Biopython code that builds the backbone (N, CA, C, O; Angstrom):
import numpy as np
from Bio.PDB.StructureBuilder import StructureBuilder

atoms = [
    (1, "MET", "N", (-25.318, -17.414, 24.746)),
    (1, "MET", "CA", (-24.764, -17.402, 23.405)),
    (1, "MET", "C", (-24.716, -15.998, 22.813)),
    (1, "MET", "O", (-24.089, -15.773, 21.778)),
    (2, "GLU", "N", (-25.394, -15.042, 23.489)),
    (2, "GLU", "CA", (-25.336, -13.681, 22.982)),
    (2, "GLU", "C", (-23.924, -13.125, 23.060)),
    (2, "GLU", "O", (-23.508, -12.342, 22.206)),
    (3, "SER", "N", (-23.189, -13.532, 24.091)),
    (3, "SER", "CA", (-21.823, -13.017, 24.211)),
    (3, "SER", "C", (-20.930, -13.593, 23.112)),
    (3, "SER", "O", (-20.013, -12.915, 22.648)),
    (4, "LEU", "N", (-21.184, -14.836, 22.688)),
    (4, "LEU", "CA", (-20.411, -15.423, 21.598)),
    (4, "LEU", "C", (-20.669, -14.668, 20.301)),
    (4, "LEU", "O", (-19.742, -14.409, 19.533)),
    (5, "ALA", "N", (-21.917, -14.318, 20.061)),
    (5, "ALA", "CA", (-22.249, -13.572, 18.846)),
    (5, "ALA", "C", (-21.609, -12.188, 18.860)),
    (5, "ALA", "O", (-21.125, -11.717, 17.831)),
    (6, "SER", "N", (-21.603, -11.540, 20.009)),
    (6, "SER", "CA", (-20.988, -10.213, 20.070)),
    (6, "SER", "C", (-19.470, -10.300, 19.925)),
    (6, "SER", "O", (-18.864, -9.412, 19.326)),
    (7, "VAL", "N", (-18.837, -11.357, 20.465)),
    (7, "VAL", "CA", (-17.390, -11.527, 20.289)),
    (7, "VAL", "C", (-17.067, -11.759, 18.818)),
    (7, "VAL", "O", (-16.114, -11.183, 18.294)),
    (8, "ILE", "N", (-17.850, -12.592, 18.153)),
    (8, "ILE", "CA", (-17.614, -12.847, 16.727)),
    (8, "ILE", "C", (-17.831, -11.569, 15.916)),
    (8, "ILE", "O", (-17.096, -11.316, 14.961)),
    (9, "GLY", "N", (-18.818, -10.769, 16.279)),
    (9, "GLY", "CA", (-19.043, -9.501, 15.588)),
    (9, "GLY", "C", (-17.877, -8.542, 15.747)),
    (9, "GLY", "O", (-17.465, -7.892, 14.787)),
    (10, "VAL", "N", (-17.345, -8.455, 16.962)),
    (10, "VAL", "CA", (-16.193, -7.580, 17.204)),
    (10, "VAL", "C", (-14.970, -8.097, 16.459)),
    (10, "VAL", "O", (-14.177, -7.304, 15.951)),
    (11, "VAL", "N", (-14.806, -9.420, 16.388)),
    (11, "VAL", "CA", (-13.678, -10.004, 15.661)),
    (11, "VAL", "C", (-13.765, -9.653, 14.179)),
    (11, "VAL", "O", (-12.747, -9.350, 13.556)),
    (12, "HIS", "N", (-14.961, -9.691, 13.611)),
    (12, "HIS", "CA", (-15.113, -9.337, 12.204)),
    (12, "HIS", "C", (-14.793, -7.860, 11.955)),
    (12, "HIS", "O", (-14.191, -7.512, 10.939)),
    (13, "ILE", "N", (-15.192, -7.009, 12.874)),
    (13, "ILE", "CA", (-14.868, -5.581, 12.733)),
    (13, "ILE", "C", (-13.364, -5.368, 12.836)),
    (13, "ILE", "O", (-12.793, -4.592, 12.070)),
    (14, "ALA", "N", (-12.720, -6.052, 13.776)),
    (14, "ALA", "CA", (-11.266, -5.925, 13.927)),
    (14, "ALA", "C", (-10.536, -6.460, 12.701)),
    (14, "ALA", "O", (-9.520, -5.895, 12.295)),
    (15, "ALA", "N", (-11.036, -7.535, 12.108)),
    (15, "ALA", "CA", (-10.418, -8.075, 10.893)),
    (15, "ALA", "C", (-10.572, -7.093, 9.734)),
    (15, "ALA", "O", (-9.661, -6.951, 8.919)),
    (16, "ALA", "N", (-11.702, -6.423, 9.657)),
    (16, "ALA", "CA", (-11.894, -5.426, 8.602)),
    (16, "ALA", "C", (-10.933, -4.251, 8.783)),
    (16, "ALA", "O", (-10.415, -3.718, 7.801)),
    (17, "ILE", "N", (-10.694, -3.848, 10.019)),
    (17, "ILE", "CA", (-9.738, -2.770, 10.277)),
    (17, "ILE", "C", (-8.328, -3.218, 9.896)),
    (17, "ILE", "O", (-7.565, -2.445, 9.318)),
    (18, "ALA", "N", (-7.979, -4.474, 10.222)),
    (18, "ALA", "CA", (-6.655, -4.991, 9.861)),
    (18, "ALA", "C", (-6.499, -5.064, 8.343)),
    (18, "ALA", "O", (-5.415, -4.803, 7.823)),
    (19, "LEU", "N", (-7.554, -5.412, 7.635)),
    (19, "LEU", "CA", (-7.479, -5.480, 6.179)),
    (19, "LEU", "C", (-7.443, -4.099, 5.531)),
    (19, "LEU", "O", (-6.960, -3.953, 4.408)),
    (20, "SER", "N", (-7.950, -3.090, 6.229)),
    (20, "SER", "CA", (-7.861, -1.728, 5.669)),
    (20, "SER", "C", (-6.406, -1.277, 5.565)),
    (20, "SER", "O", (-6.085, -0.355, 4.816)),
    (21, "ASN", "N", (-5.536, -1.931, 6.317)),
    (21, "ASN", "CA", (-4.101, -1.666, 6.197)),
    (21, "ASN", "C", (-3.623, -1.944, 4.776)),
    (21, "ASN", "O", (-2.757, -1.233, 4.266)),
    (22, "GLY", "N", (-4.175, -2.964, 4.134)),
    (22, "GLY", "CA", (-3.789, -3.287, 2.762)),
    (22, "GLY", "C", (-4.159, -2.188, 1.787)),
    (22, "GLY", "O", (-3.419, -1.918, 0.841)),
    (23, "ILE", "N", (-5.293, -1.556, 2.010)),
    (23, "ILE", "CA", (-5.715, -0.461, 1.134)),
    (23, "ILE", "C", (-4.782, 0.731, 1.313)),
    (23, "ILE", "O", (-4.365, 1.353, 0.337)),
    (24, "LEU", "N", (-4.458, 1.044, 2.563)),
    (24, "LEU", "CA", (-3.569, 2.168, 2.827)),
    (24, "LEU", "C", (-2.157, 1.878, 2.345)),
    (24, "LEU", "O", (-1.436, 2.792, 1.944)),
    (25, "THR", "N", (-1.757, 0.614, 2.381)),
    (25, "THR", "CA", (-0.435, 0.231, 1.876)),
    (25, "THR", "C", (-0.326, 0.518, 0.385)),
    (25, "THR", "O", (0.731, 0.933, -0.091)),
    (26, "THR", "N", (-1.397, 0.304, -0.347)),
    (26, "THR", "CA", (-1.394, 0.572, -1.785)),
    (26, "THR", "C", (-1.140, 2.048, -2.066)),
    (26, "THR", "O", (-0.380, 2.390, -2.972)),
    (27, "PHE", "N", (-1.772, 2.917, -1.293)),
    (27, "PHE", "CA", (-1.541, 4.349, -1.473)),
    (27, "PHE", "C", (-0.103, 4.722, -1.113)),
    (27, "PHE", "O", (0.505, 5.565, -1.773)),
    (28, "GLY", "N", (0.436, 4.100, -0.076)),
    (28, "GLY", "CA", (1.813, 4.371, 0.308)),
    (28, "GLY", "C", (2.808, 3.925, -0.751)),
    (28, "GLY", "O", (3.787, 4.618, -1.029)),
    (29, "GLN", "N", (2.552, 2.769, -1.334)),
    (29, "GLN", "CA", (3.452, 2.279, -2.379)),
    (29, "GLN", "C", (3.394, 3.170, -3.616)),
    (29, "GLN", "O", (4.420, 3.424, -4.248)),
    (30, "SER", "N", (2.220, 3.637, -3.958)),
    (30, "SER", "CA", (2.125, 4.520, -5.130)),
    (30, "SER", "C", (2.857, 5.833, -4.878)),
    (30, "SER", "O", (3.444, 6.405, -5.796)),
    (31, "ARG", "N", (2.826, 6.307, -3.651)),
    (31, "ARG", "CA", (3.565, 7.535, -3.319)),
    (31, "ARG", "C", (5.074, 7.295, -3.389)),
    (31, "ARG", "O", (5.814, 8.158, -3.860)),
    (32, "ILE", "N", (5.534, 6.136, -2.927)),
    (32, "ILE", "CA", (6.961, 5.806, -3.003)),
    (32, "ILE", "C", (7.422, 5.814, -4.458)),
    (32, "ILE", "O", (8.453, 6.403, -4.784)),
    (33, "VAL", "N", (6.666, 5.166, -5.323)),
    (33, "VAL", "CA", (7.048, 5.082, -6.737)),
    (33, "VAL", "C", (6.987, 6.461, -7.399)),
    (33, "VAL", "O", (7.866, 6.805, -8.189)),
    (34, "ALA", "N", (5.974, 7.238, -7.089)),
    (34, "ALA", "CA", (5.854, 8.574, -7.694)),
    (34, "ALA", "C", (7.024, 9.462, -7.292)),
    (34, "ALA", "O", (7.569, 10.190, -8.122)),
    (35, "GLN", "N", (7.408, 9.404, -6.031)),
    (35, "GLN", "CA", (8.540, 10.213, -5.577)),
    (35, "GLN", "C", (9.842, 9.736, -6.205)),
    (35, "GLN", "O", (10.708, 10.546, -6.536)),
    (36, "ALA", "N", (9.984, 8.416, -6.369)),
    (36, "ALA", "CA", (11.204, 7.890, -6.997)),
    (36, "ALA", "C", (11.288, 8.320, -8.457)),
    (36, "ALA", "O", (12.362, 8.693, -8.929)),
    (37, "ILE", "N", (10.176, 8.274, -9.173)),
    (37, "ILE", "CA", (10.172, 8.700, -10.577)),
    (37, "ILE", "C", (10.501, 10.185, -10.685)),
    (37, "ILE", "O", (11.249, 10.600, -11.571)),
    (38, "GLU", "N", (9.941, 10.978, -9.783)),
    (38, "GLU", "CA", (10.232, 12.409, -9.791)),
    (38, "GLU", "C", (11.707, 12.666, -9.483)),
    (38, "GLU", "O", (12.327, 13.537, -10.094)),
    (39, "SER", "N", (12.267, 11.912, -8.539)),
    (39, "SER", "CA", (13.674, 12.091, -8.191)),
    (39, "SER", "C", (14.590, 11.678, -9.333)),
    (39, "SER", "O", (15.600, 12.334, -9.588)),
    (40, "ILE", "N", (14.246, 10.600, -10.019)),
    (40, "ILE", "CA", (15.047, 10.154, -11.166)),
    (40, "ILE", "C", (14.968, 11.182, -12.297)),
    (40, "ILE", "O", (15.951, 11.409, -13.003)),
    (41, "ALA", "N", (13.802, 11.799, -12.465)),
    (41, "ALA", "CA", (13.671, 12.820, -13.509)),
    (41, "ALA", "C", (14.528, 14.042, -13.196)),
    (41, "ALA", "O", (15.041, 14.694, -14.106)),
    (42, "ARG", "N", (14.682, 14.354, -11.902)),
    (42, "ARG", "CA", (15.483, 15.517, -11.525)),
    (42, "ARG", "C", (16.981, 15.216, -11.571)),
    (42, "ARG", "O", (17.776, 16.069, -11.963)),
    (43, "GLN", "N", (17.365, 13.996, -11.169)),
    (43, "GLN", "CA", (18.782, 13.618, -11.138)),
    (43, "GLN", "C", (18.962, 12.253, -11.797)),
    (43, "GLN", "O", (19.034, 11.245, -11.094)),
    (44, "PRO", "N", (19.036, 12.194, -13.100)),
    (44, "PRO", "CA", (19.162, 10.910, -13.789)),
    (44, "PRO", "C", (20.452, 10.164, -13.438)),
    (44, "PRO", "O", (20.494, 8.937, -13.529)),
    (45, "GLU", "N", (21.496, 10.882, -13.041)),
    (45, "GLU", "CA", (22.752, 10.215, -12.711)),
    (45, "GLU", "C", (22.663, 9.421, -11.403)),
    (45, "GLU", "O", (23.494, 8.546, -11.157)),
    (46, "ALA", "N", (21.672, 9.714, -10.571)),
    (46, "ALA", "CA", (21.496, 8.995, -9.310)),
    (46, "ALA", "C", (20.399, 7.944, -9.409)),
    (46, "ALA", "O", (19.865, 7.514, -8.387)),
    (47, "ALA", "N", (20.059, 7.530, -10.610)),
    (47, "ALA", "CA", (18.928, 6.617, -10.812)),
    (47, "ALA", "C", (19.134, 5.280, -10.109)),
    (47, "ALA", "O", (18.187, 4.729, -9.548)),
    (48, "ASP", "N", (20.364, 4.748, -10.131)),
    (48, "ASP", "CA", (20.604, 3.442, -9.510)),
    (48, "ASP", "C", (20.393, 3.498, -7.995)),
    (48, "ASP", "O", (19.776, 2.603, -7.417)),
    (49, "ASP", "N", (20.904, 4.543, -7.361)),
    (49, "ASP", "CA", (20.728, 4.684, -5.909)),
    (49, "ASP", "C", (19.257, 4.898, -5.549)),
    (49, "ASP", "O", (18.758, 4.326, -4.580)),
    (50, "ILE", "N", (18.581, 5.712, -6.325)),
    (50, "ILE", "CA", (17.164, 5.986, -6.060)),
    (50, "ILE", "C", (16.334, 4.724, -6.246)),
    (50, "ILE", "O", (15.435, 4.439, -5.455)),
    (51, "ARG", "N", (16.644, 3.964, -7.306)),
    (51, "ARG", "CA", (15.905, 2.735, -7.579)),
    (51, "ARG", "C", (16.099, 1.722, -6.456)),
    (51, "ARG", "O", (15.147, 1.051, -6.057)),
    (52, "SER", "N", (17.321, 1.604, -5.944)),
    (52, "SER", "CA", (17.558, 0.656, -4.843)),
    (52, "SER", "C", (16.776, 1.060, -3.601)),
    (52, "SER", "O", (16.156, 0.219, -2.950)),
    (53, "ALA", "N", (16.806, 2.350, -3.273)),
    (53, "ALA", "CA", (16.054, 2.819, -2.107)),
    (53, "ALA", "C", (14.555, 2.624, -2.309)),
    (53, "ALA", "O", (13.833, 2.324, -1.358)),
    (54, "MET", "N", (14.084, 2.793, -3.551)),
    (54, "MET", "CA", (12.666, 2.603, -3.835)),
    (54, "MET", "C", (12.255, 1.154, -3.578)),
    (54, "MET", "O", (11.213, 0.896, -2.977)),
    (55, "PHE", "N", (13.079, 0.214, -4.037)),
    (55, "PHE", "CA", (12.714, -1.189, -3.841)),
    (55, "PHE", "C", (12.738, -1.585, -2.372)),
    (55, "PHE", "O", (11.919, -2.399, -1.944)),
    (56, "VAL", "N", (13.653, -1.030, -1.594)),
    (56, "VAL", "CA", (13.665, -1.299, -0.151)),
    (56, "VAL", "C", (12.392, -0.737, 0.484)),
    (56, "VAL", "O", (11.764, -1.400, 1.309)),
    (57, "GLY", "N", (12.019, 0.469, 0.104)),
    (57, "GLY", "CA", (10.793, 1.068, 0.625)),
    (57, "GLY", "C", (9.546, 0.297, 0.232)),
    (57, "GLY", "O", (8.629, 0.137, 1.037)),
    (58, "LEU", "N", (9.510, -0.180, -1.008)),
    (58, "LEU", "CA", (8.359, -0.976, -1.448)),
    (58, "LEU", "C", (8.272, -2.289, -0.684)),
    (58, "LEU", "O", (7.179, -2.728, -0.326)),
    (59, "ALA", "N", (9.411, -2.914, -0.434)),
    (59, "ALA", "CA", (9.411, -4.176, 0.316)),
    (59, "ALA", "C", (8.903, -3.960, 1.737)),
    (59, "ALA", "O", (8.137, -4.771, 2.258)),
    (60, "MET", "N", (9.328, -2.871, 2.358)),
    (60, "MET", "CA", (8.866, -2.594, 3.724)),
    (60, "MET", "C", (7.369, -2.283, 3.759)),
    (60, "MET", "O", (6.664, -2.714, 4.671)),
    (61, "ALA", "N", (6.892, -1.543, 2.772)),
    (61, "ALA", "CA", (5.471, -1.216, 2.719)),
    (61, "ALA", "C", (4.634, -2.466, 2.457)),
    (61, "ALA", "O", (3.568, -2.635, 3.048)),
    (62, "GLU", "N", (5.109, -3.333, 1.582)),
    (62, "GLU", "CA", (4.372, -4.560, 1.282)),
    (62, "GLU", "C", (4.328, -5.486, 2.493)),
    (62, "GLU", "O", (3.335, -6.177, 2.719)),
    (63, "THR", "N", (5.401, -5.497, 3.264)),
    (63, "THR", "CA", (5.427, -6.315, 4.475)),
    (63, "THR", "C", (4.340, -5.879, 5.447)),
    (63, "THR", "O", (3.711, -6.715, 6.095)),
    (64, "SER", "N", (4.120, -4.581, 5.551)),
    (64, "SER", "CA", (3.070, -4.072, 6.428)),
    (64, "SER", "C", (1.697, -4.575, 5.983)),
    (64, "SER", "O", (0.876, -4.963, 6.815)),
    (65, "GLY", "N", (1.451, -4.568, 4.677)),
    (65, "GLY", "CA", (0.176, -5.076, 4.156)),
    (65, "GLY", "C", (0.005, -6.563, 4.408)),
    (65, "GLY", "O", (-1.093, -7.020, 4.724)),
    (66, "ILE", "N", (1.087, -7.320, 4.269)),
    (66, "ILE", "CA", (1.020, -8.764, 4.497)),
    (66, "ILE", "C", (0.753, -9.055, 5.973)),
    (66, "ILE", "O", (0.005, -9.980, 6.291)),
    (67, "TYR", "N", (1.352, -8.281, 6.876)),
    (67, "TYR", "CA", (1.089, -8.467, 8.307)),
    (67, "TYR", "C", (-0.376, -8.199, 8.630)),
    (67, "TYR", "O", (-0.974, -8.915, 9.433)),
    (68, "GLY", "N", (-0.956, -7.177, 8.014)),
    (68, "GLY", "CA", (-2.380, -6.906, 8.235)),
    (68, "GLY", "C", (-3.251, -8.058, 7.772)),
    (68, "GLY", "O", (-4.216, -8.422, 8.445)),
    (69, "LEU", "N", (-2.915, -8.636, 6.620)),
    (69, "LEU", "CA", (-3.664, -9.791, 6.125)),
    (69, "LEU", "C", (-3.496, -10.984, 7.055)),
    (69, "LEU", "O", (-4.461, -11.696, 7.332)),
    (70, "LEU", "N", (-2.290, -11.206, 7.533)),
    (70, "LEU", "CA", (-2.025, -12.322, 8.446)),
    (70, "LEU", "C", (-2.809, -12.170, 9.748)),
    (70, "LEU", "O", (-3.375, -13.142, 10.248)),
    (71, "ILE", "N", (-2.843, -10.963, 10.292)),
    (71, "ILE", "CA", (-3.595, -10.723, 11.525)),
    (71, "ILE", "C", (-5.089, -10.963, 11.297)),
    (71, "ILE", "O", (-5.758, -11.545, 12.151)),
    (72, "ALA", "N", (-5.612, -10.522, 10.158)),
    (72, "ALA", "CA", (-7.034, -10.722, 9.866)),
    (72, "ALA", "C", (-7.357, -12.206, 9.735)),
    (72, "ALA", "O", (-8.386, -12.655, 10.241)),
    (73, "ILE", "N", (-6.502, -12.973, 9.068)),
    (73, "ILE", "CA", (-6.742, -14.410, 8.917)),
    (73, "ILE", "C", (-6.709, -15.108, 10.262)),
    (73, "ILE", "O", (-7.542, -15.972, 10.537)),
    (74, "ILE", "N", (-5.747, -14.738, 11.107)),
    (74, "ILE", "CA", (-5.665, -15.359, 12.434)),
    (74, "ILE", "C", (-6.910, -15.029, 13.255)),
    (74, "ILE", "O", (-7.457, -15.902, 13.930)),
    (75, "MET", "N", (-7.360, -13.775, 13.202)),
    (75, "MET", "CA", (-8.535, -13.401, 13.982)),
    (75, "MET", "C", (-9.792, -14.102, 13.490)),
    (75, "MET", "O", (-10.660, -14.442, 14.294)),
    (76, "LEU", "N", (-9.904, -14.323, 12.195)),
    (76, "LEU", "CA", (-11.125, -14.936, 11.669)),
    (76, "LEU", "C", (-11.145, -16.452, 11.818)),
    (76, "LEU", "O", (-12.190, -17.032, 12.111)),
    (77, "PHE", "N", (-9.990, -17.101, 11.617)),
    (77, "PHE", "CA", (-10.007, -18.557, 11.533)),
    (77, "PHE", "C", (-9.304, -19.273, 12.683)),
    (77, "PHE", "O", (-9.567, -20.456, 12.897)),
    (78, "ALA", "N", (-8.437, -18.621, 13.420)),
    (78, "ALA", "CA", (-7.706, -19.299, 14.485)),
    (78, "ALA", "C", (-7.706, -18.467, 15.758)),
    (78, "ALA", "O", (-6.704, -18.425, 16.472)),
    (79, "ASN", "N", (-8.806, -17.814, 16.042)),
    (79, "ASN", "CA", (-8.874, -16.931, 17.194)),
    (79, "ASN", "C", (-9.005, -17.743, 18.482)),
    (79, "ASN", "O", (-10.022, -18.409, 18.679)),
    (80, "PRO", "N", (-8.008, -17.707, 19.359)),
    (80, "PRO", "CA", (-8.080, -18.486, 20.594)),
    (80, "PRO", "C", (-9.100, -17.949, 21.581)),
    (80, "PRO", "O", (-9.570, -18.692, 22.443)),
    (81, "LEU", "N", (-9.455, -16.665, 21.473)),
    (81, "LEU", "CA", (-10.429, -16.113, 22.407)),
    (81, "LEU", "C", (-11.813, -16.726, 22.231)),
    (81, "LEU", "O", (-12.547, -16.878, 23.208)),
    (82, "ILE", "N", (-12.171, -17.073, 21.029)),
    (82, "ILE", "CA", (-13.473, -17.693, 20.795)),
    (82, "ILE", "C", (-13.511, -19.085, 21.414)),
    (82, "ILE", "O", (-14.518, -19.471, 22.007)),
    (83, "ASN", "N", (-12.430, -19.837, 21.282)),
    (83, "ASN", "CA", (-12.378, -21.160, 21.895)),
    (83, "ASN", "C", (-12.473, -21.089, 23.409)),
    (83, "ASN", "O", (-13.140, -21.918, 24.027)),
    (84, "ILE", "N", (-11.813, -20.109, 24.012)),
    (84, "ILE", "CA", (-11.894, -19.926, 25.463)),
    (84, "ILE", "C", (-13.318, -19.570, 25.875)),
    (84, "ILE", "O", (-13.822, -20.085, 26.874)),
    (85, "LEU", "N", (-13.961, -18.704, 25.123)),
    (85, "LEU", "CA", (-15.342, -18.308, 25.436)),
    (85, "LEU", "C", (-16.300, -19.482, 25.294)),
    (85, "LEU", "O", (-17.201, -19.640, 26.118)),
    (86, "VAL", "N", (-16.126, -20.305, 24.269)),
    (86, "VAL", "CA", (-16.984, -21.475, 24.084)),
    (86, "VAL", "C", (-16.808, -22.454, 25.234)),
    (86, "VAL", "O", (-17.785, -23.043, 25.696)),
    (87, "ASN", "N", (-15.590, -22.635, 25.698)),
    (87, "ASN", "CA", (-15.347, -23.542, 26.833)),
    (87, "ASN", "C", (-15.945, -23.019, 28.118)),
    (87, "ASN", "O", (-16.357, -23.808, 28.968)),
    (88, "LEU", "N", (-16.005, -21.702, 28.285)),
    (88, "LEU", "CA", (-16.608, -21.123, 29.488)),
    (88, "LEU", "C", (-18.131, -21.263, 29.477)),
    (88, "LEU", "O", (-18.753, -21.388, 30.532)),
    (89, "LEU", "N", (-18.723, -21.242, 28.297)),
    (89, "LEU", "CA", (-20.190, -21.345, 28.214)),
    (89, "LEU", "C", (-20.542, -22.788, 28.296)),
    (89, "LEU", "O", (-21.721, -23.139, 28.249)),
]
sb = StructureBuilder()
sb.init_structure("model")
sb.init_model(0)
sb.init_chain("A")
sb.init_seg("    ")
for serial, (resi, resn, name, xyz) in enumerate(atoms, 1):
    if name == "N":
        sb.init_residue(resn, " ", resi, " ")
    sb.init_atom(name, np.array(xyz, "f"), 0.0, 1.0, " ", f" {name:<3s}", serial, name[0])
structure = sb.get_structure()
């Protein structure tokens, strides 16, 4: 059973790394918005184009955070490797 405990420990560490993606995504989104605001301040006539590109960038960044959360949930609650290990023991 020691190997099961070590597998579960590694899974928890991997889930924490996957969730750290959400923290980094927040910093990326704030940078996207800051750059868009700066660009709009420099060229107000291009505000519509800049705003559209900003929303596309925010959607892509948010998708990355959601994928990290999805991977962490799968590893914690539906990990097939743990079931295989339990069947072997």
